[in-house]
SENUMAR-792033 format. One record per residue (C-alpha): residue number from 1; residue in one letter; y, x, z. Coordinates in nm, 3 decimals, decimal comma. Each point is the difference from the previous one (the first is absolute). Layout:
pos/code/north/east/up
NUM/A/Y/X/Z
...
//
This chain:
pos/code/north/east/up
1/M/1,424/3,398/0,114
2/L/0,216/-0,294/0,025
3/H/0,343/0,023/-0,176
4/A/0,251/-0,248/0,071
5/A/0,304/-0,101/-0,209
6/P/0,343/0,123/0,125
7/L/0,080/-0,336/0,143
8/M/-0,325/-0,013/0,189
9/R/-0,086/0,143/0,333
10/A/-0,292/0,010/0,248
11/V/0,085/-0,215/0,300
12/K/-0,155/0,051/0,348
13/P/0,047/-0,253/0,271
14/S/0,221/0,084/0,317
15/Y/-0,270/-0,145/0,214
16/P/-0,343/0,126/0,077
17/Q/-0,255/-0,028/-0,283
18/T/-0,295/-0,213/0,029
19/R/-0,338/0,037/-0,181
20/F/0,127/-0,281/-0,216
21/S/0,348/0,165/-0,071
22/Y/0,062/0,129/-0,365
23/W/0,243/0,231/-0,149
24/C/0,194/-0,164/-0,277
25/I/0,166/0,144/-0,302
26/I/0,308/-0,230/-0,069
27/P/0,319/-0,018/-0,139
28/K/0,273/0,154/0,237
29/R/0,204/-0,329/0,009
30/H/-0,304/-0,203/0,080
31/I/-0,153/0,136/0,312
32/L/-0,310/-0,181/0,094
33/W/-0,281/0,101/0,240
34/I/-0,326/-0,157/0,006
35/S/-0,170/0,010/0,331
36/G/-0,309/-0,193/0,129
37/A/-0,086/-0,101/-0,364
38/R/-0,363/-0,041/-0,076
39/F/-0,091/-0,029/-0,362
40/M/-0,318/-0,215/0,002
41/S/-0,233/-0,002/-0,304
42/T/-0,241/-0,270/-0,083
43/D/-0,362/0,073/-0,087
44/I/-0,041/-0,188/-0,313
45/G/-0,370/-0,062/0,061
46/S/0,117/-0,197/0,307
47/L/0,164/-0,264/-0,203
48/I/-0,317/-0,158/-0,156
49/V/-0,273/-0,095/0,224
50/S/-0,342/-0,182/-0,052
51/S/-0,207/-0,180/0,265
52/P/-0,293/-0,241/-0,049
53/E/0,167/-0,236/0,244
54/I/0,309/-0,025/-0,232
55/R/0,015/-0,167/-0,322
56/H/-0,373/0,071/-0,053
57/G/0,050/0,383/0,016
58/R/0,246/0,000/-0,287
59/P/0,289/0,269/0,015
60/C/0,300/-0,139/0,190
61/I/0,341/0,133/0,079
62/A/-0,033/0,127/0,372
63/G/0,118/-0,242/0,258
64/T/0,007/-0,302/-0,248
65/G/-0,243/-0,225/-0,185
66/I/0,152/0,084/-0,339
67/T/-0,277/0,135/-0,222
68/V/0,060/0,271/-0,250
69/H/-0,141/-0,256/-0,255
70/R/0,287/-0,230/0,065
71/I/0,258/0,255/-0,050
72/A/-0,175/0,111/-0,310
73/I/0,009/-0,360/-0,129
74/W/0,377/-0,029/0,060
75/Y/0,048/0,341/-0,155
76/K/-0,202/-0,101/-0,320
77/L/0,218/-0,324/-0,013
78/G/0,297/0,232/-0,065
79/H/0,160/0,030/0,338
80/S/0,125/0,320/0,116
81/P/-0,088/0,158/0,332
82/E/0,338/-0,076/0,135
83/E/-0,038/-0,364/-0,090
84/I/-0,344/-0,014/0,168
85/A/0,138/0,157/0,311
86/R/0,276/-0,268/0,004
87/R/-0,233/-0,279/-0,073
88/Y/-0,199/0,109/0,317
89/G/0,286/0,060/0,233
90/H/-0,222/0,194/0,253
91/L/-0,118/0,261/-0,246
92/T/0,185/0,310/-0,086
93/E/0,031/0,166/-0,330
94/A/-0,225/0,284/0,119
95/Q/-0,271/-0,247/0,086
96/V/0,024/-0,171/-0,340
97/H/-0,005/0,353/-0,173
98/A/-0,307/0,106/0,198
99/A/-0,180/-0,321/-0,103
100/L/0,095/0,068/-0,360
101/A/-0,121/0,350/0,022
102/Y/-0,331/-0,117/0,139
103/Y/-0,021/-0,252/-0,285
104/H/0,070/0,261/-0,265
105/A/-0,248/0,247/0,164
106/N/-0,271/-0,262/0,014
107/R/0,089/-0,219/-0,285
108/D/-0,351/-0,080/-0,120
109/E/-0,112/-0,109/0,357
110/V/0,311/-0,211/0,069
111/E/-0,005/-0,156/-0,361
112/A/-0,379/-0,086/0,038
113/E/0,065/-0,178/0,344
114/I/0,308/-0,186/-0,151
115/A/-0,224/-0,116/-0,286
116/A/-0,274/-0,102/0,244
117/D/0,263/-0,216/0,201
118/E/0,106/-0,160/-0,324
119/T/-0,347/-0,081/-0,096
120/E/-0,083/-0,146/0,336
121/A/0,326/-0,199/-0,002
122/D/-0,092/-0,146/-0,337
123/R/-0,357/-0,097/0,124
124/I/0,146/-0,176/0,307
125/E/0,253/-0,187/-0,218
126/Q/-0,275/-0,118/-0,236
127/E/-0,211/-0,102/0,294
128/Y/0,300/-0,195/0,138
129/L/0,061/-0,176/-0,326
130/R/-0,372/-0,099/-0,037
131/E/-0,007/-0,158/0,350
132/E/0,326/-0,171/-0,074
133/R/-0,143/-0,163/-0,328
134/T/-0,311/-0,109/0,179
135/A/0,183/-0,158/0,299
//
């Protein structure tokens, strides 16, 4: 059973209710009615996607080309999720947090792929430097 404080009361609209109308318990002096409100929730699993055609199948933030790896690298450099979201103006904090959740849940896999990328980058750099010296 819901008990309201003395300064609270249940408010019902004066117009017909819809299936999206809600009763509100509010202070008497602040009468507010919510009608037509729909509270949408986001399926967390839909924020991170993986497809062989995008970034070689690496997990990415849905609708972007930003990989979980890239977010993890920024995070490991000491940037907060809020700073990362600001750096990429088109990302929300929820997307960054989802990427970090994926990173923390799959840390060994993501760290191994980051290390493989660094090894490949070092190899390419050494090859370039060898070619530069011989030219």
